[in-house]
HTML snippet that shows the backbone in 3Dmol.js (N, CA, C, O; Angstrom):
<script src="https://3Dmol.org/build/3Dmol-min.js"></script>
<div id="view" style="width:600px;height:400px;position:relative"></div>
<script>
const pdb = `
ATOM      1  N   MET A   1      31.297 143.385  45.278  1.00  0.00           N
ATOM      2  CA  MET A   1      30.779 144.312  44.284  1.00  0.00           C
ATOM      3  C   MET A   1      29.352 144.715  44.617  1.00  0.00           C
ATOM      4  O   MET A   1      28.949 145.847  44.346  1.00  0.00           O
ATOM      5  N   GLN A   2      28.592 143.813  45.194  1.00  0.00           N
ATOM      6  CA  GLN A   2      27.207 144.135  45.538  1.00  0.00           C
ATOM      7  C   GLN A   2      27.146 145.271  46.566  1.00  0.00           C
ATOM      8  O   GLN A   2      26.272 146.135  46.490  1.00  0.00           O
ATOM      9  N   ILE A   3      28.060 145.266  47.510  1.00  0.00           N
ATOM     10  CA  ILE A   3      28.098 146.319  48.533  1.00  0.00           C
ATOM     11  C   ILE A   3      28.343 147.674  47.890  1.00  0.00           C
ATOM     12  O   ILE A   3      27.746 148.671  48.299  1.00  0.00           O
ATOM     13  N   LEU A   4      29.214 147.723  46.887  1.00  0.00           N
ATOM     14  CA  LEU A   4      29.514 148.985  46.211  1.00  0.00           C
ATOM     15  C   LEU A   4      28.374 149.427  45.297  1.00  0.00           C
ATOM     16  O   LEU A   4      28.273 150.609  44.968  1.00  0.00           O
ATOM     17  N   GLN A   5      27.528 148.506  44.888  1.00  0.00           N
ATOM     18  CA  GLN A   5      26.369 148.878  44.074  1.00  0.00           C
ATOM     19  C   GLN A   5      25.261 149.455  44.947  1.00  0.00           C
ATOM     20  O   GLN A   5      24.442 150.245  44.477  1.00  0.00           O
ATOM     21  N   GLU A   6      25.238 149.063  46.205  1.00  0.00           N
ATOM     22  CA  GLU A   6      24.177 149.510  47.100  1.00  0.00           C
ATOM     23  C   GLU A   6      24.459 150.869  47.736  1.00  0.00           C
ATOM     24  O   GLU A   6      23.534 151.646  47.971  1.00  0.00           O
ATOM     25  N   ASN A   7      25.736 151.162  48.016  1.00  0.00           N
ATOM     26  CA  ASN A   7      26.066 152.387  48.730  1.00  0.00           C
ATOM     27  C   ASN A   7      27.521 152.774  48.491  1.00  0.00           C
ATOM     28  O   ASN A   7      28.304 151.984  47.963  1.00  0.00           O
ATOM     29  N   ARG A   8      27.872 153.986  48.881  1.00  0.00           N
ATOM     30  CA  ARG A   8      29.241 154.478  48.755  1.00  0.00           C
ATOM     31  C   ARG A   8      30.019 154.117  50.016  1.00  0.00           C
ATOM     32  O   ARG A   8      29.500 154.203  51.129  1.00  0.00           O
ATOM     33  N   HIS A   9      31.286 153.709  49.820  1.00  0.00           N
ATOM     34  CA  HIS A   9      32.124 153.318  50.946  1.00  0.00           C
ATOM     35  C   HIS A   9      33.560 153.759  50.708  1.00  0.00           C
ATOM     36  O   HIS A   9      34.011 153.842  49.566  1.00  0.00           O
ATOM     37  N   THR A  10      34.281 154.042  51.803  1.00  0.00           N
ATOM     38  CA  THR A  10      35.714 154.286  51.705  1.00  0.00           C
ATOM     39  C   THR A  10      36.418 152.935  51.697  1.00  0.00           C
ATOM     40  O   THR A  10      35.831 151.912  52.050  1.00  0.00           O
ATOM     41  N   ALA A  11      37.676 152.944  51.293  1.00  0.00           N
ATOM     42  CA  ALA A  11      38.459 151.705  51.302  1.00  0.00           C
ATOM     43  C   ALA A  11      38.598 151.177  52.731  1.00  0.00           C
ATOM     44  O   ALA A  11      38.555 149.967  52.954  1.00  0.00           O
ATOM     45  N   GLN A  12      38.763 152.078  53.693  1.00  0.00           N
ATOM     46  CA  GLN A  12      38.895 151.645  55.081  1.00  0.00           C
ATOM     47  C   GLN A  12      37.600 151.016  55.594  1.00  0.00           C
ATOM     48  O   GLN A  12      37.648 150.035  56.336  1.00  0.00           O
ATOM     49  N   GLN A  13      36.466 151.553  55.220  1.00  0.00           N
ATOM     50  CA  GLN A  13      35.184 150.956  55.617  1.00  0.00           C
ATOM     51  C   GLN A  13      35.059 149.539  55.049  1.00  0.00           C
ATOM     52  O   GLN A  13      34.581 148.635  55.734  1.00  0.00           O
ATOM     53  N   LEU A  14      35.486 149.349  53.808  1.00  0.00           N
ATOM     54  CA  LEU A  14      35.435 148.024  53.195  1.00  0.00           C
ATOM     55  C   LEU A  14      36.396 147.063  53.901  1.00  0.00           C
ATOM     56  O   LEU A  14      36.057 145.903  54.134  1.00  0.00           O
ATOM     57  N   ALA A  15      37.587 147.544  54.236  1.00  0.00           N
ATOM     58  CA  ALA A  15      38.555 146.703  54.947  1.00  0.00           C
ATOM     59  C   ALA A  15      38.002 146.280  56.308  1.00  0.00           C
ATOM     60  O   ALA A  15      38.169 145.131  56.717  1.00  0.00           O
ATOM     61  N   ASN A  16      37.355 147.188  56.997  1.00  0.00           N
ATOM     62  CA  ASN A  16      36.754 146.852  58.290  1.00  0.00           C
ATOM     63  C   ASN A  16      35.616 145.849  58.123  1.00  0.00           C
ATOM     64  O   ASN A  16      35.504 144.898  58.896  1.00  0.00           O
ATOM     65  N   TYR A  17      34.779 146.060  57.122  1.00  0.00           N
ATOM     66  CA  TYR A  17      33.634 145.180  56.879  1.00  0.00           C
ATOM     67  C   TYR A  17      34.088 143.750  56.585  1.00  0.00           C
ATOM     68  O   TYR A  17      33.532 142.790  57.118  1.00  0.00           O
ATOM     69  N   PHE A  18      35.110 143.622  55.725  1.00  0.00           N
ATOM     70  CA  PHE A  18      35.589 142.300  55.325  1.00  0.00           C
ATOM     71  C   PHE A  18      36.686 141.766  56.244  1.00  0.00           C
ATOM     72  O   PHE A  18      37.209 140.675  56.020  1.00  0.00           O
ATOM     73  N   GLN A  19      37.029 142.523  57.260  1.00  0.00           N
ATOM     74  CA  GLN A  19      38.052 142.147  58.236  1.00  0.00           C
ATOM     75  C   GLN A  19      39.352 141.744  57.546  1.00  0.00           C
ATOM     76  O   GLN A  19      39.874 140.649  57.753  1.00  0.00           O
ATOM     77  N   THR A  20      39.855 142.648  56.730  1.00  0.00           N
ATOM     78  CA  THR A  20      41.091 142.425  55.997  1.00  0.00           C
ATOM     79  C   THR A  20      41.923 143.705  56.025  1.00  0.00           C
ATOM     80  O   THR A  20      41.537 144.688  56.657  1.00  0.00           O
ATOM     81  N   THR A  21      43.048 143.690  55.346  1.00  0.00           N
ATOM     82  CA  THR A  21      43.928 144.854  55.346  1.00  0.00           C
ATOM     83  C   THR A  21      43.495 145.868  54.289  1.00  0.00           C
ATOM     84  O   THR A  21      42.841 145.531  53.302  1.00  0.00           O
ATOM     85  N   LEU A  22      43.876 147.100  54.527  1.00  0.00           N
ATOM     86  CA  LEU A  22      43.595 148.174  53.573  1.00  0.00           C
ATOM     87  C   LEU A  22      44.312 147.892  52.252  1.00  0.00           C
ATOM     88  O   LEU A  22      43.761 148.138  51.179  1.00  0.00           O
ATOM     89  N   LYS A  23      45.527 147.380  52.330  1.00  0.00           N
ATOM     90  CA  LYS A  23      46.295 147.061  51.120  1.00  0.00           C
ATOM     91  C   LYS A  23      45.551 146.057  50.234  1.00  0.00           C
ATOM     92  O   LYS A  23      45.499 146.220  49.015  1.00  0.00           O
ATOM     93  N   GLU A  24      44.985 145.037  50.841  1.00  0.00           N
ATOM     94  CA  GLU A  24      44.257 144.023  50.070  1.00  0.00           C
ATOM     95  C   GLU A  24      43.010 144.621  49.417  1.00  0.00           C
ATOM     96  O   GLU A  24      42.698 144.302  48.269  1.00  0.00           O
ATOM     97  N   ILE A  25      42.302 145.481  50.137  1.00  0.00           N
ATOM     98  CA  ILE A  25      41.115 146.144  49.571  1.00  0.00           C
ATOM     99  C   ILE A  25      41.507 147.035  48.397  1.00  0.00           C
ATOM    100  O   ILE A  25      40.813 147.049  47.380  1.00  0.00           O
ATOM    101  N   LEU A  26      42.607 147.780  48.518  1.00  0.00           N
ATOM    102  CA  LEU A  26      43.044 148.648  47.423  1.00  0.00           C
ATOM    103  C   LEU A  26      43.385 147.823  46.184  1.00  0.00           C
ATOM    104  O   LEU A  26      43.072 148.228  45.064  1.00  0.00           O
ATOM    105  N   GLU A  27      44.021 146.673  46.376  1.00  0.00           N
ATOM    106  CA  GLU A  27      44.312 145.780  45.247  1.00  0.00           C
ATOM    107  C   GLU A  27      43.018 145.270  44.621  1.00  0.00           C
ATOM    108  O   GLU A  27      42.895 145.205  43.398  1.00  0.00           O
ATOM    109  N   ASP A  28      42.057 144.910  45.467  1.00  0.00           N
ATOM    110  CA  ASP A  28      40.768 144.426  44.962  1.00  0.00           C
ATOM    111  C   ASP A  28      40.028 145.525  44.192  1.00  0.00           C
ATOM    112  O   ASP A  28      39.418 145.251  43.158  1.00  0.00           O
ATOM    113  N   LEU A  29      40.078 146.747  44.679  1.00  0.00           N
ATOM    114  CA  LEU A  29      39.410 147.859  43.998  1.00  0.00           C
ATOM    115  C   LEU A  29      40.037 148.112  42.621  1.00  0.00           C
ATOM    116  O   LEU A  29      39.329 148.398  41.656  1.00  0.00           O
ATOM    117  N   GLU A  30      41.363 148.004  42.538  1.00  0.00           N
ATOM    118  CA  GLU A  30      42.024 148.166  41.240  1.00  0.00           C
ATOM    119  C   GLU A  30      41.585 147.065  40.276  1.00  0.00           C
ATOM    120  O   GLU A  30      41.375 147.322  39.090  1.00  0.00           O
ATOM    121  N   HIS A  31      41.449 145.853  40.781  1.00  0.00           N
ATOM    122  CA  HIS A  31      40.992 144.737  39.940  1.00  0.00           C
ATOM    123  C   HIS A  31      39.543 144.952  39.495  1.00  0.00           C
ATOM    124  O   HIS A  31      39.212 144.748  38.327  1.00  0.00           O
ATOM    125  N   ILE A  32      38.696 145.359  40.418  1.00  0.00           N
ATOM    126  CA  ILE A  32      37.290 145.619  40.095  1.00  0.00           C
ATOM    127  C   ILE A  32      37.188 146.709  39.043  1.00  0.00           C
ATOM    128  O   ILE A  32      36.381 146.617  38.118  1.00  0.00           O
ATOM    129  N   GLN A  33      38.015 147.749  39.189  1.00  0.00           N
ATOM    130  CA  GLN A  33      38.000 148.879  38.257  1.00  0.00           C
ATOM    131  C   GLN A  33      38.246 148.414  36.822  1.00  0.00           C
ATOM    132  O   GLN A  33      37.687 148.985  35.886  1.00  0.00           O
ATOM    133  N   LYS A  34      39.067 147.393  36.641  1.00  0.00           N
ATOM    134  CA  LYS A  34      39.418 146.913  35.306  1.00  0.00           C
ATOM    135  C   LYS A  34      38.466 145.841  34.776  1.00  0.00           C
ATOM    136  O   LYS A  34      38.416 145.609  33.568  1.00  0.00           O
ATOM    137  N   SER A  35      37.709 145.185  35.663  1.00  0.00           N
ATOM    138  CA  SER A  35      37.011 143.978  35.225  1.00  0.00           C
ATOM    139  C   SER A  35      35.485 144.010  35.271  1.00  0.00           C
ATOM    140  O   SER A  35      34.866 142.972  35.038  1.00  0.00           O
ATOM    141  N   ILE A  36      34.857 145.124  35.554  1.00  0.00           N
ATOM    142  CA  ILE A  36      33.399 145.120  35.709  1.00  0.00           C
ATOM    143  C   ILE A  36      32.653 145.730  34.528  1.00  0.00           C
ATOM    144  O   ILE A  36      31.515 146.175  34.685  1.00  0.00           O
ATOM    145  N   LYS A  37      33.252 145.758  33.384  1.00  0.00           N
ATOM    146  CA  LYS A  37      32.600 146.352  32.221  1.00  0.00           C
ATOM    147  C   LYS A  37      31.320 145.602  31.910  1.00  0.00           C
ATOM    148  O   LYS A  37      31.301 144.378  32.038  1.00  0.00           O
ATOM    149  N   PRO A  38      30.271 146.258  31.517  1.00  0.00           N
ATOM    150  CA  PRO A  38      30.122 147.651  31.124  1.00  0.00           C
ATOM    151  C   PRO A  38      29.902 148.612  32.291  1.00  0.00           C
ATOM    152  O   PRO A  38      29.895 149.826  32.088  1.00  0.00           O
ATOM    153  N   LYS A  39      29.721 148.097  33.507  1.00  0.00           N
ATOM    154  CA  LYS A  39      29.584 148.992  34.650  1.00  0.00           C
ATOM    155  C   LYS A  39      30.930 149.606  34.968  1.00  0.00           C
ATOM    156  O   LYS A  39      31.959 149.170  34.451  1.00  0.00           O
ATOM    157  N   LYS A  40      30.922 150.636  35.834  1.00  0.00           N
ATOM    158  CA  LYS A  40      32.172 151.310  36.170  1.00  0.00           C
ATOM    159  C   LYS A  40      32.275 151.532  37.663  1.00  0.00           C
ATOM    160  O   LYS A  40      31.285 151.801  38.344  1.00  0.00           O
ATOM    161  N   LEU A  41      33.503 151.413  38.158  1.00  0.00           N
ATOM    162  CA  LEU A  41      33.792 151.785  39.529  1.00  0.00           C
ATOM    163  C   LEU A  41      33.973 153.296  39.545  1.00  0.00           C
ATOM    164  O   LEU A  41      34.900 153.825  38.932  1.00  0.00           O
ATOM    165  N   LYS A  42      33.100 153.972  40.232  1.00  0.00           N
ATOM    166  CA  LYS A  42      33.163 155.429  40.322  1.00  0.00           C
ATOM    167  C   LYS A  42      33.859 155.809  41.617  1.00  0.00           C
ATOM    168  O   LYS A  42      33.734 155.127  42.634  1.00  0.00           O
ATOM    169  N   ILE A  43      34.594 156.908  41.561  1.00  0.00           N
ATOM    170  CA  ILE A  43      35.321 157.390  42.731  1.00  0.00           C
ATOM    171  C   ILE A  43      34.881 158.820  43.012  1.00  0.00           C
ATOM    172  O   ILE A  43      35.076 159.720  42.196  1.00  0.00           O
ATOM    173  N   GLU A  44      34.287 159.006  44.179  1.00  0.00           N
ATOM    174  CA  GLU A  44      33.968 160.353  44.650  1.00  0.00           C
ATOM    175  C   GLU A  44      35.271 160.881  45.249  1.00  0.00           C
ATOM    176  O   GLU A  44      35.768 160.308  46.218  1.00  0.00           O
ATOM    177  N   PRO A  45      35.837 161.958  44.700  1.00  0.00           N
ATOM    178  CA  PRO A  45      37.209 162.341  45.040  1.00  0.00           C
ATOM    179  C   PRO A  45      37.431 162.721  46.514  1.00  0.00           C
ATOM    180  O   PRO A  45      36.522 163.145  47.228  1.00  0.00           O
ATOM    181  N   SER A  46      38.687 162.545  46.918  1.00  0.00           N
ATOM    182  CA  SER A  46      39.123 162.995  48.234  1.00  0.00           C
ATOM    183  C   SER A  46      39.128 164.512  48.260  1.00  0.00           C
ATOM    184  O   SER A  46      39.155 165.165  47.217  1.00  0.00           O
ATOM    185  N   PHE A  47      39.100 165.067  49.472  1.00  0.00           N
ATOM    186  CA  PHE A  47      39.246 166.505  49.594  1.00  0.00           C
ATOM    187  C   PHE A  47      39.964 166.841  50.894  1.00  0.00           C
ATOM    188  O   PHE A  47      39.941 166.073  51.856  1.00  0.00           O
ATOM    189  N   CYS A  48      40.597 168.001  50.898  1.00  0.00           N
ATOM    190  CA  CYS A  48      41.320 168.473  52.072  1.00  0.00           C
ATOM    191  C   CYS A  48      40.325 169.109  53.031  1.00  0.00           C
ATOM    192  O   CYS A  48      39.568 169.999  52.642  1.00  0.00           O
ATOM    193  N   LYS A  49      40.320 168.665  54.262  1.00  0.00           N
ATOM    194  CA  LYS A  49      39.400 169.216  55.257  1.00  0.00           C
ATOM    195  C   LYS A  49      39.867 170.581  55.742  1.00  0.00           C
ATOM    196  O   LYS A  49      39.103 171.302  56.384  1.00  0.00           O
ATOM    197  N   SER A  50      41.106 170.944  55.446  1.00  0.00           N
ATOM    198  CA  SER A  50      41.645 172.218  55.892  1.00  0.00           C
ATOM    199  C   SER A  50      41.310 173.357  54.926  1.00  0.00           C
ATOM    200  O   SER A  50      40.811 174.403  55.342  1.00  0.00           O
ATOM    201  N   CYS A  51      41.588 173.147  53.629  1.00  0.00           N
ATOM    202  CA  CYS A  51      41.374 174.226  52.650  1.00  0.00           C
ATOM    203  C   CYS A  51      40.314 173.886  51.601  1.00  0.00           C
ATOM    204  O   CYS A  51      40.062 174.692  50.705  1.00  0.00           O
ATOM    205  N   ASN A  52      39.693 172.716  51.694  1.00  0.00           N
ATOM    206  CA  ASN A  52      38.648 172.255  50.780  1.00  0.00           C
ATOM    207  C   ASN A  52      39.128 171.979  49.357  1.00  0.00           C
ATOM    208  O   ASN A  52      38.320 171.964  48.429  1.00  0.00           O
ATOM    209  N   PHE A  53      40.425 171.760  49.171  1.00  0.00           N
ATOM    210  CA  PHE A  53      40.947 171.370  47.863  1.00  0.00           C
ATOM    211  C   PHE A  53      40.382 170.000  47.500  1.00  0.00           C
ATOM    212  O   PHE A  53      40.392 169.086  48.325  1.00  0.00           O
ATOM    213  N   VAL A  54      39.889 169.852  46.266  1.00  0.00           N
ATOM    214  CA  VAL A  54      39.313 168.581  45.804  1.00  0.00           C
ATOM    215  C   VAL A  54      40.290 167.921  44.836  1.00  0.00           C
ATOM    216  O   VAL A  54      40.766 168.562  43.899  1.00  0.00           O
ATOM    217  N   PHE A  55      40.587 166.657  45.056  1.00  0.00           N
ATOM    218  CA  PHE A  55      41.503 165.888  44.228  1.00  0.00           C
ATOM    219  C   PHE A  55      40.741 165.321  43.024  1.00  0.00           C
ATOM    220  O   PHE A  55      40.553 164.108  42.931  1.00  0.00           O
ATOM    221  N   LYS A  56      40.304 166.179  42.112  1.00  0.00           N
ATOM    222  CA  LYS A  56      39.446 165.776  40.986  1.00  0.00           C
ATOM    223  C   LYS A  56      40.164 164.901  39.973  1.00  0.00           C
ATOM    224  O   LYS A  56      39.580 163.941  39.472  1.00  0.00           O
ATOM    225  N   GLU A  57      41.395 165.202  39.664  1.00  0.00           N
ATOM    226  CA  GLU A  57      42.113 164.526  38.586  1.00  0.00           C
ATOM    227  C   GLU A  57      42.824 163.257  39.038  1.00  0.00           C
ATOM    228  O   GLU A  57      43.519 162.633  38.236  1.00  0.00           O
ATOM    229  N   ARG A  58      42.675 162.868  40.265  1.00  0.00           N
ATOM    230  CA  ARG A  58      43.392 161.707  40.798  1.00  0.00           C
ATOM    231  C   ARG A  58      42.694 160.419  40.373  1.00  0.00           C
ATOM    232  O   ARG A  58      41.506 160.244  40.642  1.00  0.00           O
ATOM    233  N   GLY A  59      43.415 159.517  39.714  1.00  0.00           N
ATOM    234  CA  GLY A  59      42.847 158.263  39.254  1.00  0.00           C
ATOM    235  C   GLY A  59      43.183 157.081  40.142  1.00  0.00           C
ATOM    236  O   GLY A  59      42.637 155.992  39.962  1.00  0.00           O
ATOM    237  N   LYS A  60      44.072 157.285  41.095  1.00  0.00           N
ATOM    238  CA  LYS A  60      44.494 156.200  41.979  1.00  0.00           C
ATOM    239  C   LYS A  60      43.415 155.878  42.999  1.00  0.00           C
ATOM    240  O   LYS A  60      42.607 156.734  43.362  1.00  0.00           O
ATOM    241  N   VAL A  61      43.412 154.630  43.456  1.00  0.00           N
ATOM    242  CA  VAL A  61      42.431 154.226  44.461  1.00  0.00           C
ATOM    243  C   VAL A  61      42.930 154.487  45.878  1.00  0.00           C
ATOM    244  O   VAL A  61      42.145 154.453  46.825  1.00  0.00           O
ATOM    245  N   SER A  62      44.227 154.747  46.033  1.00  0.00           N
ATOM    246  CA  SER A  62      44.764 155.021  47.369  1.00  0.00           C
ATOM    247  C   SER A  62      44.482 156.465  47.777  1.00  0.00           C
ATOM    248  O   SER A  62      44.324 157.346  46.932  1.00  0.00           O
ATOM    249  N   LYS A  63      44.424 156.687  49.081  1.00  0.00           N
ATOM    250  CA  LYS A  63      44.157 158.008  49.634  1.00  0.00           C
ATOM    251  C   LYS A  63      45.402 158.884  49.487  1.00  0.00           C
ATOM    252  O   LYS A  63      46.509 158.413  49.750  1.00  0.00           O
ATOM    253  N   PRO A  64      45.252 160.137  49.077  1.00  0.00           N
ATOM    254  CA  PRO A  64      46.411 161.037  48.997  1.00  0.00           C
ATOM    255  C   PRO A  64      47.006 161.258  50.388  1.00  0.00           C
ATOM    256  O   PRO A  64      46.291 161.218  51.389  1.00  0.00           O
ATOM    257  N   SER A  65      48.308 161.488  50.443  1.00  0.00           N
ATOM    258  CA  SER A  65      48.950 161.659  51.747  1.00  0.00           C
ATOM    259  C   SER A  65      48.851 163.084  52.277  1.00  0.00           C
ATOM    260  O   SER A  65      48.710 163.290  53.482  1.00  0.00           O
ATOM    261  N   LYS A  66      48.924 164.073  51.377  1.00  0.00           N
ATOM    262  CA  LYS A  66      48.783 165.456  51.829  1.00  0.00           C
ATOM    263  C   LYS A  66      48.294 166.343  50.697  1.00  0.00           C
ATOM    264  O   LYS A  66      48.383 165.993  49.520  1.00  0.00           O
ATOM    265  N   CYS A  67      47.781 167.485  51.079  1.00  0.00           N
ATOM    266  CA  CYS A  67      47.201 168.440  50.136  1.00  0.00           C
ATOM    267  C   CYS A  67      48.302 169.184  49.386  1.00  0.00           C
ATOM    268  O   CYS A  67      49.239 169.681  50.011  1.00  0.00           O
ATOM    269  N   PRO A  68      48.208 169.272  48.059  1.00  0.00           N
ATOM    270  CA  PRO A  68      49.218 170.014  47.306  1.00  0.00           C
ATOM    271  C   PRO A  68      49.112 171.527  47.507  1.00  0.00           C
ATOM    272  O   PRO A  68      50.079 172.254  47.277  1.00  0.00           O
ATOM    273  N   ARG A  69      47.949 171.997  47.934  1.00  0.00           N
ATOM    274  CA  ARG A  69      47.750 173.432  48.118  1.00  0.00           C
ATOM    275  C   ARG A  69      48.274 173.905  49.467  1.00  0.00           C
ATOM    276  O   ARG A  69      49.105 174.812  49.522  1.00  0.00           O
ATOM    277  N   CYS A  70      47.802 173.304  50.555  1.00  0.00           N
ATOM    278  CA  CYS A  70      48.148 173.804  51.893  1.00  0.00           C
ATOM    279  C   CYS A  70      49.088 172.871  52.669  1.00  0.00           C
ATOM    280  O   CYS A  70      49.513 173.201  53.776  1.00  0.00           O
ATOM    281  N   LYS A  71      49.409 171.714  52.092  1.00  0.00           N
ATOM    282  CA  LYS A  71      50.306 170.704  52.694  1.00  0.00           C
ATOM    283  C   LYS A  71      49.723 170.025  53.929  1.00  0.00           C
ATOM    284  O   LYS A  71      50.445 169.335  54.649  1.00  0.00           O
ATOM    285  N   SER A  72      48.449 170.206  54.181  1.00  0.00           N
ATOM    286  CA  SER A  72      47.792 169.557  55.309  1.00  0.00           C
ATOM    287  C   SER A  72      47.656 168.063  55.037  1.00  0.00           C
ATOM    288  O   SER A  72      47.533 167.645  53.885  1.00  0.00           O
ATOM    289  N   GLU A  73      47.679 167.270  56.089  1.00  0.00           N
ATOM    290  CA  GLU A  73      47.468 165.825  55.970  1.00  0.00           C
ATOM    291  C   GLU A  73      46.067 165.442  56.427  1.00  0.00           C
ATOM    292  O   GLU A  73      45.771 164.262  56.616  1.00  0.00           O
ATOM    293  N   TRP A  74      45.216 166.431  56.601  1.00  0.00           N
ATOM    294  CA  TRP A  74      43.839 166.223  57.052  1.00  0.00           C
ATOM    295  C   TRP A  74      42.962 165.994  55.823  1.00  0.00           C
ATOM    296  O   TRP A  74      42.209 166.876  55.410  1.00  0.00           O
ATOM    297  N   ILE A  75      43.070 164.807  55.251  1.00  0.00           N
ATOM    298  CA  ILE A  75      42.426 164.469  53.979  1.00  0.00           C
ATOM    299  C   ILE A  75      41.258 163.512  54.216  1.00  0.00           C
ATOM    300  O   ILE A  75      41.395 162.500  54.904  1.00  0.00           O
ATOM    301  N   GLU A  76      40.128 163.846  53.642  1.00  0.00           N
ATOM    302  CA  GLU A  76      38.962 162.949  53.681  1.00  0.00           C
ATOM    303  C   GLU A  76      39.131 161.917  52.566  1.00  0.00           C
ATOM    304  O   GLU A  76      39.374 162.278  51.414  1.00  0.00           O
ATOM    305  N   ALA A  77      39.003 160.656  52.902  1.00  0.00           N
ATOM    306  CA  ALA A  77      39.208 159.576  51.923  1.00  0.00           C
ATOM    307  C   ALA A  77      38.122 159.587  50.848  1.00  0.00           C
ATOM    308  O   ALA A  77      36.987 160.001  51.086  1.00  0.00           O
ATOM    309  N   GLN A  78      38.505 159.121  49.662  1.00  0.00           N
ATOM    310  CA  GLN A  78      37.530 159.042  48.575  1.00  0.00           C
ATOM    311  C   GLN A  78      36.530 157.932  48.845  1.00  0.00           C
ATOM    312  O   GLN A  78      36.798 156.990  49.591  1.00  0.00           O
ATOM    313  N   MET A  79      35.371 158.071  48.217  1.00  0.00           N
ATOM    314  CA  MET A  79      34.294 157.087  48.351  1.00  0.00           C
ATOM    315  C   MET A  79      34.184 156.332  47.032  1.00  0.00           C
ATOM    316  O   MET A  79      34.318 156.916  45.957  1.00  0.00           O
ATOM    317  N   PHE A  80      33.939 155.035  47.127  1.00  0.00           N
ATOM    318  CA  PHE A  80      33.835 154.171  45.948  1.00  0.00           C
ATOM    319  C   PHE A  80      32.405 153.650  45.819  1.00  0.00           C
ATOM    320  O   PHE A  80      31.740 153.356  46.812  1.00  0.00           O
ATOM    321  N   PHE A  81      31.946 153.543  44.558  1.00  0.00           N
ATOM    322  CA  PHE A  81      30.635 152.962  44.283  1.00  0.00           C
ATOM    323  C   PHE A  81      30.615 152.483  42.833  1.00  0.00           C
ATOM    324  O   PHE A  81      31.433 152.907  42.017  1.00  0.00           O
ATOM    325  N   ILE A  82      29.691 151.614  42.531  1.00  0.00           N
ATOM    326  CA  ILE A  82      29.574 151.065  41.173  1.00  0.00           C
ATOM    327  C   ILE A  82      28.276 151.551  40.547  1.00  0.00           C
ATOM    328  O   ILE A  82      27.202 151.489  41.147  1.00  0.00           O
ATOM    329  N   GLU A  83      28.416 152.036  39.318  1.00  0.00           N
ATOM    330  CA  GLU A  83      27.245 152.457  38.524  1.00  0.00           C
ATOM    331  C   GLU A  83      27.178 151.644  37.253  1.00  0.00           C
ATOM    332  O   GLU A  83      26.271 151.838  36.444  1.00  0.00           O
TER     333      GLU A  83
END
`;
const viewer = $3Dmol.createViewer("view");
viewer.addModel(pdb, "pdb");
viewer.setStyle({}, {cartoon: {color: "spectrum"}});
viewer.zoomTo();
viewer.render();
</script>
């Protein structure tokens, strides 16, 4: 949690840092999201690198697989941080 308070990170960056699987990090992020009150896990949304569509309404911690607008799979992962 301290790492997320200091800077923004993708789930993959966290998995690399902690030398664990992406699946385990996603589970941990979901747990953190529910248990850090009064602080909040903030998610800077993913976006499509092809058409710049922003996934604003997405509440999931996993990365979207493809863009609903252009169907591209060139998606920038969301960034996580704690405020």
